[in-house]
C-alpha positions as CSV (number, residue, x, y, z in Angstrom):
1,M,29.6,9.3,8.3
2,E,30.7,10.7,4.8
3,R,28.3,8.4,3.0
4,G,25.4,9.5,5.4
5,S,26.1,13.0,4.6
6,E,26.0,12.3,1.0
7,L,22.7,10.3,1.4
8,R,21.3,13.2,3.4
9,N,22.1,15.6,0.6
10,H,20.6,13.4,-2.1
11,L,17.5,12.8,-0.2
12,A,17.2,16.6,0.6
13,E,17.6,17.3,-3.0
14,K,14.8,14.8,-4.0
15,M,12.4,15.9,-1.3
16,A,12.8,19.7,-2.1
17,G,12.6,19.2,-5.9
18,E,9.5,17.0,-5.6
19,I,7.8,19.6,-3.3
20,T,8.8,22.5,-5.3
21,L,7.9,21.2,-8.8
22,S,4.6,19.6,-7.7
23,D,1.2,21.2,-8.8
24,S,0.2,20.5,-5.1
25,P,3.4,21.3,-3.1
26,G,1.4,21.4,0.1
27,K,0.2,17.8,-0.3
28,V,3.7,16.6,-1.2
29,L,5.2,18.4,1.8
30,K,2.5,16.6,3.9
31,K,3.5,13.1,2.4
32,W,7.1,13.7,3.3
33,R,6.3,14.8,6.8
34,M,4.2,11.7,7.3
35,S,6.6,9.4,5.7
36,F,9.1,10.5,8.3
37,N,6.2,10.0,11.0
38,I,6.7,13.6,12.3
39,P,3.6,15.3,13.8
40,Q,2.6,18.8,12.6
41,G,3.5,20.2,16.0
42,V,6.9,18.8,16.3
43,L,7.8,20.1,12.8
44,S,6.5,23.6,13.5
45,E,8.3,23.6,16.9
46,R,11.6,22.7,15.0
47,L,10.9,25.6,12.5
48,G,10.1,28.2,15.3
49,V,6.5,28.7,13.8
50,S,2.9,28.1,15.0
51,P,1.4,24.7,14.1
52,S,-1.3,26.5,12.0
53,V,1.5,27.8,9.6
54,V,2.6,24.2,8.6
55,S,-1.1,23.2,8.5
56,D,-1.8,26.1,6.2
57,Y,1.0,25.2,3.8
58,E,0.0,21.6,3.8
59,S,-3.8,22.4,3.1
60,G,-3.1,25.0,0.5
61,R,-4.7,27.9,2.6
62,R,-1.3,29.7,2.5
63,K,0.5,30.6,-0.7
64,S,2.9,27.9,-1.9
65,P,6.3,28.1,-0.1
66,G,9.2,29.2,-2.0
67,T,12.5,27.3,-2.4
68,A,14.1,28.9,0.7
69,I,11.1,27.9,3.0
70,V,10.9,24.5,1.4
71,G,14.5,24.0,2.0
72,K,14.2,25.0,5.7
73,M,11.1,22.5,6.0
74,V,13.1,19.6,4.3
75,D,16.2,20.2,6.6
76,A,13.9,20.3,9.7
77,I,12.5,16.9,8.8
78,L,15.8,15.4,8.2
79,A,17.4,16.8,11.3
80,L,14.5,15.7,13.5
81,D,14.9,12.1,12.0
82,E,18.7,12.3,12.7
83,D,18.1,13.4,16.2
84,S,15.9,10.2,16.7
85,G,18.8,7.8,15.3
86,G,18.2,8.4,11.4
87,K,15.8,5.3,11.0
88,Y,13.8,6.8,8.0
89,I,17.0,8.2,6.4
90,R,18.5,4.7,6.4
91,K,15.2,3.3,5.2
92,F,15.5,5.3,2.0
93,A,19.2,4.5,1.5
94,K,18.8,1.4,-0.6
95,I,16.0,3.0,-2.5
96,I,18.4,5.9,-3.5
97,H,21.1,3.5,-4.6
98,G,18.5,1.4,-6.6
99,E,19.3,-1.9,-4.8
100,F,16.2,-4.0,-5.5
101,E,16.0,-7.5,-6.5
102,T,13.9,-8.1,-9.6
103,D,12.7,-11.6,-8.5
104,V,11.2,-9.9,-5.4
105,I,10.0,-6.4,-6.7
106,Y,8.5,-6.4,-10.1
107,D,7.7,-2.8,-10.2
108,I,7.7,0.3,-8.0
109,H,6.5,3.6,-8.9
110,E,6.0,7.1,-7.1
111,Y,3.3,9.6,-8.0
112,P,4.2,13.4,-8.0
113,S,0.6,14.1,-6.7
114,P,-1.7,11.9,-4.7
115,V,-4.0,9.5,-6.7
116,S,-7.4,8.3,-5.6
117,L,-7.2,4.7,-4.2
118,A,-10.7,4.2,-5.9
119,D,-9.5,5.2,-9.2
120,F,-6.3,3.1,-8.8
121,A,-8.4,0.1,-7.9
122,E,-10.8,0.5,-10.8
123,K,-7.9,0.8,-13.3
124,I,-6.7,-2.7,-12.4
125,G,-10.0,-4.5,-11.9
126,C,-10.0,-4.7,-8.1
127,R,-12.8,-6.0,-5.9
128,L,-13.0,-4.6,-2.3
129,L,-12.5,-7.1,0.5
130,C,-12.4,-4.6,3.5
131,G,-11.6,-1.0,4.2
132,S,-12.2,2.4,2.6
133,L,-11.5,3.4,-0.9
134,N,-11.9,7.1,0.1
135,Q,-8.2,7.5,0.5
136,Q,-5.1,8.7,-1.6
137,I,-2.0,7.0,-2.3
138,Y,1.5,8.3,-3.5
139,G,2.8,5.2,-5.2
140,Y,2.7,1.4,-5.6
141,T,4.9,-1.5,-5.4
142,V,4.3,-4.8,-7.3
143,I,5.8,-7.7,-5.2
144,N,6.4,-11.4,-5.6
145,S,4.7,-12.5,-2.5
146,L,6.5,-15.7,-2.0
147,N,10.1,-14.4,-2.6
148,A,9.6,-11.4,-0.4
149,I,8.5,-13.4,2.6
150,M,11.2,-16.0,2.0
151,H,14.2,-14.0,1.2
152,L,13.8,-10.4,2.9
153,S,14.5,-9.7,6.4
154,S,12.2,-7.5,8.5
155,N,14.6,-4.5,7.6
156,E,14.8,-5.5,4.1
157,F,11.0,-5.8,3.8
158,N,10.6,-2.2,4.7
159,R,12.2,-1.3,1.3
160,I,9.0,-2.4,-0.5
161,Y,7.5,1.0,0.6
162,G,9.6,2.9,-1.7
163,W,9.6,6.6,-0.7
164,S,6.2,6.6,1.1
165,T,4.0,4.1,3.1
166,E,1.0,6.0,1.5
167,R,1.0,3.5,-1.2
168,A,-0.6,0.3,-2.5
169,L,1.4,-2.9,-2.0
170,I,0.3,-5.4,-4.7
171,F,1.4,-8.9,-3.7
172,A,1.5,-11.2,-6.7
173,E,0.9,-15.0,-6.9
174,V,-0.6,-15.4,-3.3
175,S,-2.3,-18.5,-2.2
176,S,-4.5,-17.2,0.6
177,G,-3.4,-13.7,1.4
178,K,-2.4,-14.6,4.8
179,S,1.4,-14.5,4.7
180,P,1.7,-10.9,3.4
181,M,-0.6,-9.6,6.1
182,V,1.2,-11.4,8.8
183,A,4.6,-10.0,7.3
184,I,3.1,-6.4,7.5
185,R,1.6,-7.0,10.9
186,V,5.1,-7.7,12.4
187,T,6.8,-4.7,10.7
188,P,6.6,-1.1,12.0
189,F,5.5,0.4,8.6
190,K,1.9,0.0,7.3
191,P,0.6,0.7,3.6
192,R,-2.6,2.4,2.9
193,S,-3.7,-0.6,0.7
194,V,-2.9,-4.2,0.1
195,I,-3.9,-5.8,-3.2
196,L,-3.9,-9.6,-3.6
197,Q,-3.2,-10.7,-7.1
198,G,-4.5,-14.0,-8.6
199,I,-7.0,-15.0,-5.8
200,P,-10.8,-14.5,-5.7
201,I,-12.3,-12.7,-2.7
202,E,-14.1,-15.9,-1.7
203,E,-10.8,-17.8,-1.2
204,V,-9.1,-15.2,1.0
205,H,-8.0,-16.5,4.5
206,P,-10.5,-15.1,7.2
207,L,-7.5,-13.9,9.0
208,V,-6.6,-11.3,6.4
209,Q,-9.6,-9.0,7.2
210,K,-9.0,-9.3,10.9
211,L,-5.5,-8.1,10.5
212,A,-6.4,-5.5,8.0
213,E,-9.0,-3.9,10.1
214,R,-6.6,-3.9,13.1
215,D,-4.0,-1.9,11.1
216,H,-6.6,0.2,9.1
217,I,-5.5,-1.3,5.8
218,T,-7.9,-1.5,2.8
219,V,-7.6,-5.0,1.1
220,L,-8.6,-5.6,-2.5
221,C,-8.4,-8.5,-4.9
222,T,-7.7,-8.7,-8.6
223,D,-7.7,-11.4,-11.2
224,L,-5.5,-9.7,-13.7
225,K,-2.2,-11.1,-14.4
226,V,1.0,-9.3,-13.1
227,E,2.1,-8.2,-16.6
228,E,-1.4,-6.8,-17.4
229,I,-1.3,-4.9,-13.9
230,I,2.0,-3.2,-14.7
231,T,1.0,-2.4,-18.3
232,R,-2.2,-0.7,-17.1
233,L,-0.6,1.2,-14.4
234,R,2.4,2.3,-16.5
235,G,0.3,2.8,-19.5
236,E,2.7,1.0,-21.7
237,P,3.7,-2.7,-22.2
């Protein structure tokens, strides 16, 4: 219980700081609400305000919330998760404590503001297999596809989502693309986009598109080497 309290405080500080310091605090607030899978109406009810208040903050129609209001919103999000068993707070626990295997996760990064998926895909030379590029992401994870599937349990697999499922998962060294999509299919969290590294679109297994369309996931392919992908995304070797 003590560690859970420490974790909650650490997570609350990160969430509040990210929202307050962002150039688009409403969008970051929306990201966190969605990361905890909380509908606007449920959050507004917890806060004792109308749903339009939360909607106006998230859309930017209402003046950016001050630190006191942000604190109340963050506390409400965490309290709602605790009421339902604390699933998402536990999901972030290992991320906070930096427990990642380097042979599974090559790189993981969070953006302070949303990034266009189309711009992201262009930066690393992607070709579109299926889905829409008219979306935004808040981060990406570069994963060793085989090691992730071989060594991670379903709960551990969820760690690849970092702080938000609104992200691109880049699976490296895939053979057909089927295994990553099957793994995603049987887990509760779904990414905005999956990028298959090292395989031409023509060689992607037909099942990939069917699974992606069922879960509304945009799938892309890139021929760039893993090191080059990370260099381009980070802007440094």
